[in-house]
C-alpha positions as CSV (number, residue, x, y, z in Angstrom):
1,M,50.4,-122.3,-36.7
2,S,52.6,-120.1,-36.0
3,G,49.9,-116.6,-35.6
4,R,51.2,-115.0,-38.0
5,R,48.2,-114.4,-40.8
6,F,48.8,-114.0,-44.4
7,I,44.9,-112.7,-46.2
8,V,44.0,-112.8,-49.8
9,V,41.5,-110.7,-51.1
10,T,39.9,-110.6,-54.1
11,G,36.6,-111.0,-55.8
12,L,34.6,-108.9,-58.5
13,S,35.6,-105.5,-59.3
14,G,33.3,-102.9,-58.1
15,A,32.4,-105.5,-54.4
16,G,34.3,-104.0,-52.2
17,K,38.3,-105.6,-52.0
18,S,39.5,-102.0,-52.1
19,I,37.5,-101.2,-48.7
20,A,38.7,-104.8,-47.2
21,L,42.1,-104.0,-47.4
22,H,41.7,-100.4,-46.0
23,A,40.1,-102.3,-42.9
24,L,42.5,-104.4,-42.8
25,E,45.4,-101.8,-42.9
26,D,43.5,-99.5,-40.0
27,A,43.7,-102.9,-38.1
28,G,47.1,-102.5,-38.3
29,F,47.7,-105.5,-41.8
30,Y,50.8,-104.9,-44.2
31,C,48.2,-104.3,-47.4
32,V,49.9,-104.5,-50.9
33,D,46.7,-104.2,-53.7
34,N,46.3,-105.3,-57.5
35,L,49.9,-107.6,-56.6
36,P,50.3,-110.2,-59.3
37,A,48.6,-113.6,-58.6
38,G,52.6,-114.7,-60.3
39,L,54.2,-112.8,-58.0
40,L,51.9,-113.8,-54.1
41,M,54.7,-117.2,-53.9
42,D,57.8,-114.7,-54.0
43,F,55.9,-112.1,-51.7
44,A,55.0,-114.6,-48.6
45,K,59.1,-116.0,-49.0
46,F,59.9,-112.2,-48.9
47,V,58.0,-111.3,-45.9
48,D,58.3,-115.0,-43.9
49,K,62.5,-114.3,-44.6
50,G,62.1,-110.9,-43.1
51,D,60.0,-111.7,-39.9
52,L,59.7,-108.2,-39.0
53,P,57.1,-107.1,-36.9
54,H,54.7,-105.6,-39.4
55,Y,55.1,-108.5,-41.5
56,R,53.4,-110.6,-39.2
57,E,49.9,-110.0,-40.3
58,V,49.8,-109.4,-44.3
59,A,47.2,-108.6,-46.6
60,V,47.7,-108.9,-50.1
61,G,44.8,-107.5,-52.7
62,V,44.3,-109.8,-56.2
63,D,42.1,-108.7,-59.0
64,A,40.6,-109.7,-62.8
65,R,43.2,-107.5,-64.1
66,N,45.8,-110.3,-63.8
67,P,46.6,-112.6,-67.3
68,A,44.4,-115.7,-67.5
69,A,46.9,-118.0,-67.4
70,D,48.4,-117.0,-63.6
71,L,44.7,-117.0,-62.3
72,S,44.0,-120.6,-63.7
73,R,47.1,-121.6,-61.8
74,F,45.9,-120.0,-58.8
75,P,45.0,-123.2,-57.2
76,Q,48.5,-124.6,-56.7
77,I,49.4,-121.1,-55.8
78,L,47.0,-120.9,-52.8
79,D,48.0,-124.8,-52.0
80,G,52.0,-122.9,-52.5
81,L,50.9,-120.2,-49.9
82,L,49.4,-123.3,-47.1
83,G,52.2,-125.1,-47.2
84,M,54.1,-122.4,-45.6
85,E,53.9,-121.1,-41.7
86,F,51.5,-118.4,-42.4
87,D,47.3,-118.9,-41.1
88,V,46.3,-118.7,-44.9
89,E,42.8,-116.9,-46.0
90,L,41.2,-116.3,-49.1
91,I,38.5,-113.6,-48.6
92,Y,36.4,-113.4,-52.3
93,I,34.0,-110.1,-52.4
94,E,30.8,-110.1,-55.1
95,A,27.6,-108.8,-54.9
96,S,24.8,-109.0,-57.5
97,N,25.2,-107.9,-60.7
98,Q,22.4,-104.7,-60.3
99,T,24.5,-103.8,-58.3
100,L,28.1,-103.5,-59.7
101,I,26.3,-101.8,-63.1
102,N,24.7,-99.4,-60.3
103,R,28.1,-98.7,-58.8
104,F,30.5,-98.5,-61.9
105,S,27.4,-95.7,-63.2
106,E,27.5,-94.0,-59.9
107,T,31.4,-93.6,-60.2
108,R,32.2,-93.3,-64.1
109,R,34.6,-95.7,-63.4
110,K,35.7,-98.3,-65.9
111,H,35.1,-102.0,-65.6
112,P,39.0,-103.4,-66.4
113,L,37.2,-106.0,-68.6
114,S,34.7,-103.7,-70.4
115,S,35.8,-102.2,-73.6
116,C,33.9,-100.4,-76.7
117,E,33.6,-104.3,-77.8
118,Q,32.4,-106.0,-74.5
119,P,29.8,-103.9,-72.4
120,L,29.5,-103.5,-68.5
121,G,26.9,-105.9,-68.5
122,Q,28.6,-108.7,-70.7
123,A,32.1,-107.8,-68.8
124,I,30.8,-108.4,-65.1
125,A,29.3,-112.0,-66.3
126,Q,32.6,-112.4,-67.7
127,E,34.9,-111.8,-65.0
128,R,33.0,-113.7,-62.7
129,I,34.3,-116.5,-65.1
130,V,37.5,-115.4,-64.9
131,M,37.4,-115.0,-61.2
132,E,35.8,-119.0,-61.0
133,T,38.8,-120.7,-59.7
134,L,39.3,-118.2,-56.6
135,S,35.4,-117.9,-55.6
136,D,36.2,-121.8,-55.5
137,R,38.7,-121.6,-52.8
138,A,37.2,-119.4,-50.1
139,D,37.6,-119.7,-47.1
140,L,34.9,-116.7,-46.1
141,R,32.7,-114.7,-48.9
142,F,31.4,-111.9,-48.7
143,D,27.8,-110.7,-50.8
144,T,27.9,-106.7,-50.4
145,T,24.6,-106.1,-52.5
146,H,23.2,-105.0,-49.3
147,T,25.4,-104.0,-47.6
148,H,26.6,-99.9,-47.5
149,I,30.5,-99.0,-46.7
150,H,30.7,-98.6,-43.4
151,E,29.3,-101.6,-42.4
152,F,31.2,-103.3,-44.9
153,R,34.1,-102.1,-43.1
154,T,33.1,-102.7,-39.7
155,L,32.5,-106.3,-40.9
156,V,35.7,-106.9,-42.3
157,A,37.0,-105.3,-39.0
158,Q,35.0,-107.8,-37.0
159,R,34.9,-110.6,-38.2
160,V,38.6,-110.8,-39.9
161,A,40.8,-108.6,-38.5
162,H,40.0,-109.4,-34.8
163,R,39.5,-112.9,-35.2
164,T,41.6,-115.4,-32.9
165,T,44.1,-117.0,-35.2
166,G,43.3,-121.0,-34.9
167,T,39.7,-120.0,-33.4
168,L,36.4,-120.4,-36.1
169,S,34.4,-117.1,-36.4
170,L,30.9,-117.8,-36.5
171,Q,28.3,-115.8,-38.2
172,V,24.7,-116.1,-37.5
173,C,22.7,-114.2,-40.3
174,S,18.9,-112.9,-40.8
175,F,17.1,-112.8,-43.7
176,G,13.7,-112.2,-46.0
177,Y,13.5,-115.5,-48.3
178,K,11.8,-112.7,-51.3
179,N,14.9,-110.6,-51.0
180,G,17.2,-114.5,-51.5
181,V,19.2,-116.3,-49.9
182,P,22.0,-115.3,-48.5
183,P,25.0,-116.8,-51.5
184,D,28.0,-116.8,-48.5
185,A,25.8,-119.2,-46.2
186,D,27.0,-122.8,-45.2
187,F,23.5,-123.7,-43.1
188,V,20.5,-122.1,-44.0
189,F,17.5,-122.6,-41.9
190,D,13.8,-122.2,-43.3
191,L,11.5,-120.3,-40.9
192,R,8.6,-119.7,-42.6
193,C,6.7,-122.8,-41.4
194,L,6.4,-121.3,-37.8
195,P,3.7,-118.9,-36.8
196,N,4.1,-115.4,-38.6
197,P,3.6,-112.1,-36.5
198,Y,3.3,-110.5,-39.5
199,W,-0.9,-111.4,-40.0
200,D,-1.4,-109.5,-36.4
201,P,-1.8,-106.0,-37.7
202,A,-0.5,-104.4,-34.4
203,L,2.9,-106.3,-34.9
204,R,3.3,-105.8,-38.3
205,E,5.6,-103.1,-38.6
206,L,7.6,-104.4,-35.3
207,S,10.6,-106.3,-35.6
208,G,12.1,-109.6,-33.9
209,R,13.5,-107.7,-31.6
210,D,10.8,-106.2,-29.7
211,Q,9.5,-107.1,-27.0
212,A,5.9,-108.0,-28.3
213,I,7.2,-110.2,-31.1
214,Q,9.1,-111.7,-28.7
215,D,5.8,-112.2,-26.6
216,F,3.9,-113.3,-29.2
217,L,6.8,-115.8,-30.7
218,Q,7.7,-117.2,-26.9
219,A,4.2,-118.1,-26.8
220,E,4.3,-120.8,-29.7
221,P,5.2,-124.4,-28.6
222,A,7.3,-124.6,-32.1
223,V,9.4,-122.1,-32.1
224,D,10.9,-122.7,-28.8
225,R,11.2,-126.5,-30.5
226,M,12.5,-124.8,-33.7
227,V,15.0,-123.1,-31.7
228,G,16.1,-126.4,-29.2
229,D,16.6,-128.2,-32.8
230,I,19.2,-125.8,-34.4
231,V,21.0,-125.3,-31.3
232,E,21.2,-129.3,-30.9
233,F,21.8,-129.2,-34.8
234,L,25.0,-126.9,-34.8
235,E,26.2,-128.3,-30.8
236,R,27.0,-131.1,-32.8
237,W,28.1,-130.6,-36.2
238,I,30.6,-126.7,-35.4
239,P,32.7,-128.9,-33.8
240,T,33.4,-130.9,-36.7
241,F,34.1,-128.3,-38.8
242,E,36.6,-126.7,-36.0
243,A,38.6,-129.7,-36.5
244,D,38.4,-129.6,-40.3
245,N,40.4,-126.1,-39.3
246,R,37.6,-123.9,-40.5
247,S,38.3,-120.1,-40.2
248,Y,34.6,-118.7,-40.7
249,L,31.0,-120.1,-40.5
250,T,27.5,-118.5,-41.3
251,I,24.6,-119.2,-40.3
252,A,21.4,-118.0,-41.7
253,M,17.9,-118.0,-40.4
254,G,15.1,-117.6,-43.0
255,C,11.4,-116.2,-43.1
256,T,9.6,-114.5,-45.5
257,G,10.3,-111.1,-45.2
258,G,13.6,-111.6,-42.5
259,R,12.0,-108.8,-40.2
260,H,9.8,-111.2,-37.2
261,R,10.7,-115.0,-36.6
262,S,14.2,-115.1,-38.4
263,V,15.5,-112.3,-36.4
264,Y,13.9,-113.5,-33.2
265,V,15.5,-116.5,-34.1
266,A,19.0,-115.5,-34.8
267,E,19.0,-113.6,-31.5
268,H,18.4,-116.6,-29.6
269,I,21.0,-118.7,-31.6
270,A,23.9,-116.3,-31.3
271,A,22.9,-115.9,-27.5
272,H,23.5,-119.0,-26.8
273,F,26.6,-120.0,-28.4
274,R,28.4,-115.7,-27.4
275,P,29.9,-117.3,-24.3
276,S,32.0,-119.9,-25.9
277,R,32.4,-118.4,-29.7
278,Q,33.2,-115.4,-31.5
279,I,29.8,-114.4,-32.9
280,M,28.9,-112.0,-35.4
281,L,24.8,-110.7,-35.9
282,I,23.9,-109.6,-38.9
283,H,20.7,-108.4,-39.5
284,R,20.4,-108.2,-43.2
285,N,16.1,-107.4,-43.7
286,S,15.3,-105.9,-40.6
């Protein structure tokens, strides 16, 4: 790759596309929002031909306001971009239906697909269908259901803007199954079979980052074996993803509540890989 980056930021309305573009712009990217999908190739050729310093890192926002015919041609458009001298990335941002409904209700903004004949809930469902061709090709997905605006800006800056071209960004995430599996996870490891500190009243309110929880789990041989097996698996398969030119990989560790076992194991997995890779550690429910 030439070291030049061309990022397409897309997703569901209200999920955070504009926030992501602002974060990229603050990091030095030249950003254009709401560009018609049919003009993506022409715009890419324009910035490629210019070869000016401020066009070396470009981010473009595309959303459901595009004609359906243009969105249906997006796979062909993306293939064309991939044939150019850019490190091309497609970032897709989503959130749960209820979260999107709440956001539109709070801001009193109109969803681009809603009308008198199509209420908000149906508009969101329709948008998921319309945007499916983009979602299927995403290099990285963000689910902002449980993410505060400032946290999301930081995530975009650290994981996308600061990623070195040609390297794999590895995110390690802990979560609780009672709150759902992270939809952006590439690998999910279920830790609910491990001894649970929750059943000790003295440990219940602590987290996997507290020393008392660490002492509890370190004393359990099954926990050490689980960590070792996960590390061995990832050491074997991460290079395969790198060889396939993947830019992002998300590893999720889950337990019942996402507070004790998953946090402890995620911390250990991140610590193991941090010396050799770009790591982002997220505790979703802790």
